[in-house]
C-alpha positions in Angstrom: 0.0 0.0 0.0 1.3 3.5 -0.7 2.9 5.5 2.1 0.9 8.4 3.4 1.3 11.5 1.3 2.6 9.6 -1.7 1.0 10.2 -5.1 -0.8 7.2 -6.7 0.7 7.6 -10.2 1.0 4.3 -12.1 3.2 4.0 -15.1 2.7 1.2 -17.7 5.2 -1.6 -17.5 7.5 -2.0 -20.5 6.1 -4.1 -23.3 9.1 -4.0 -25.7 10.5 -7.2 -27.1 13.9 -8.4 -26.0 16.1 -11.4 -26.5 17.1 -13.9 -23.9 20.0 -16.3 -24.4 19.8 -19.6 -22.7 22.1 -22.6 -22.8 19.7 -24.4 -25.2 18.9 -21.6 -27.6 18.2 -17.9 -28.2 14.5 -17.0 -27.9 12.6 -13.9 -28.5 10.6 -13.1 -25.3 7.5 -11.0 -25.8 6.5 -9.6 -22.4 2.9 -10.7 -22.6 2.8 -10.7 -18.8 3.5 -6.9 -18.7 1.0 -6.3 -21.5 -1.8 -8.1 -19.7 -0.9 -6.4 -16.5 -1.2 -3.0 -18.2 -4.5 -4.0 -19.9 -5.9 -4.9 -16.5 -4.7 -1.7 -14.8 -6.1 0.5 -17.6 -9.4 -1.4 -17.3 -9.5 -0.8 -13.6 -8.5 2.8 -13.9 -11.4 3.3 -16.4 -13.6 2.2 -13.5 -12.0 4.7 -11.1 -10.1 2.0 -9.3 -6.4 2.7 -8.5 -4.3 -0.4 -9.1 -0.8 -1.0 -7.8 1.6 -3.0 -10.0 4.6 -5.1 -8.9 4.4 -4.2 -5.2 6.3 -6.8 -3.0 6.4 -9.2 -6.0 2.6 -9.1 -6.4 1.4 -8.5 -10.0 -1.6 -6.2 -9.3 -3.3 -5.2 -6.1 -6.3 -2.9 -5.6 -9.3 -2.1 -3.3 -12.9 -1.9 -4.4 -16.2 -2.0 -2.6 -14.6 -2.5 0.8 -12.6 -5.6 -0.4 -8.9 -5.9 -1.1 -7.7 -7.9 -4.2 -4.5 -9.5 -5.2 -4.1 -10.6 -8.8 -1.5 -13.1 -10.0 -1.1 -13.0 -13.8 0.0 -16.0 -15.7 0.8 -16.4 -19.3 0.2 -20.0 -20.3 2.1 -19.9 -23.5 4.8 -22.5 -23.4 3.9 -23.6 -19.8 0.3 -24.7 -20.1 -2.7 -23.9 -17.8 -2.0 -26.6 -15.2 1.5 -25.5 -14.5 0.6 -21.8 -14.6 -2.2 -22.5 -12.0 0.2 -24.4 -9.7 2.7 -21.5 -9.8 0.1 -18.8 -9.3 -1.7 -20.5 -6.4 1.6 -21.1 -4.7 2.5 -17.4 -5.1 -0.9 -16.2 -3.8 -0.5 -18.5 -0.8 2.9 -17.0 -0.1 1.7 -13.4 -0.6 -1.2 -13.8 1.7 0.0 -16.2 4.4 3.7 -15.9 4.7 4.7 -14.2 8.0 4.8 -10.5 7.7 2.4 -10.3 4.8 -1.2 -8.9 4.9 -4.0 -11.3 4.0 -6.2 -9.9 1.2 -9.9 -10.6 0.8 -9.9 -11.9 -2.7 -7.2 -13.8 -4.6 -7.4 -13.8 -8.4 -5.5 -15.9 -10.9 -5.7 -14.1 -14.2 -4.8 -16.2 -17.3 -4.2 -15.1 -20.9 -6.6 -17.8 -22.2 -9.9 -19.5 -21.3 -9.3 -22.5 -19.0 -11.0 -25.8 -19.7 -13.5 -27.5 -17.4 -10.9 -29.5 -15.5 -9.0 -26.4 -14.5 -12.3 -24.7 -13.5 -13.2 -27.6 -11.3 -9.8 -27.6 -9.7 -10.0 -24.0 -8.7 -13.6 -24.4 -7.5 -12.5 -27.4 -5.3 -9.7 -25.3 -3.8 -12.2 -22.5 -3.0 -14.9 -24.7 -1.5 -12.9 -27.5 0.1 -10.1 -25.4 1.6 -12.2 -22.2 2.0 -9.6 -20.2 -0.1 -10.8 -16.8 -1.4 -9.5 -18.0 -4.8 -11.0 -16.9 -8.1 -10.1 -17.8 -11.7 -10.3 -15.2 -14.5 -9.0 -14.8 -18.0 -8.7 -12.2 -20.7 -9.9 -12.9 -24.2 -8.8 -10.0 -26.4 -11.5 -7.5 -25.4 -12.9 -8.4 -21.9 -12.3 -10.2 -18.7 -14.3 -13.3 -17.8 -14.8 -15.4 -14.7 -15.7 -19.1 -14.4 -16.8 -18.9 -10.8 -18.8 -16.5 -8.6 -17.7 -13.0 -9.6 -15.7 -11.5 -6.8 -17.4 -8.1 -7.2 -15.5 -6.1 -9.8 -15.4 -8.0 -13.0 
C-alpha cells in the first residue's frame, strides 16, 4: 500500500520485445505478462479503481467495494494452464499467508486464455474444500471473464 502522502501515479510496465539467451537456444521473449498487467490496470482505472503493479512481488493489487484484491497474472504460452495455475496459487498463498504479509480478501489468478472444465473444477474445489478466497479469470482479447462466482468487480 502507498505510504501516506505519496501520489498514486502508475506507469505502464515495458512491453518492448527483447532477447534472452539460454544454454539451449536464443529465444525472443514477448513480455505478454506486462502487456496483460497493463491492460488490467487500464481497465481498472477506467472504472475509477487505483491499481498497484509489482508491489512486493505481487502483479496487481487494488481495493474496491470494501474488499482488497491480489491478482497473479499467468501467461500460459509454453507452460500450459495446469503448470501456470500451480505456480500462481503457490505465489498467492505466499503473498497472503507468509509471516509479515497482509492477507487480502480476494485472490485472483488471471490467465491469458480461457481454461477448460478440468481447470475450473480444480479452482472451484480449492475455493470450496479449503475455503480459499481464490477466483479464476481470463482475458480474451477484449474483456475479462470469470468461471466462478464473480468477486465483485469483473
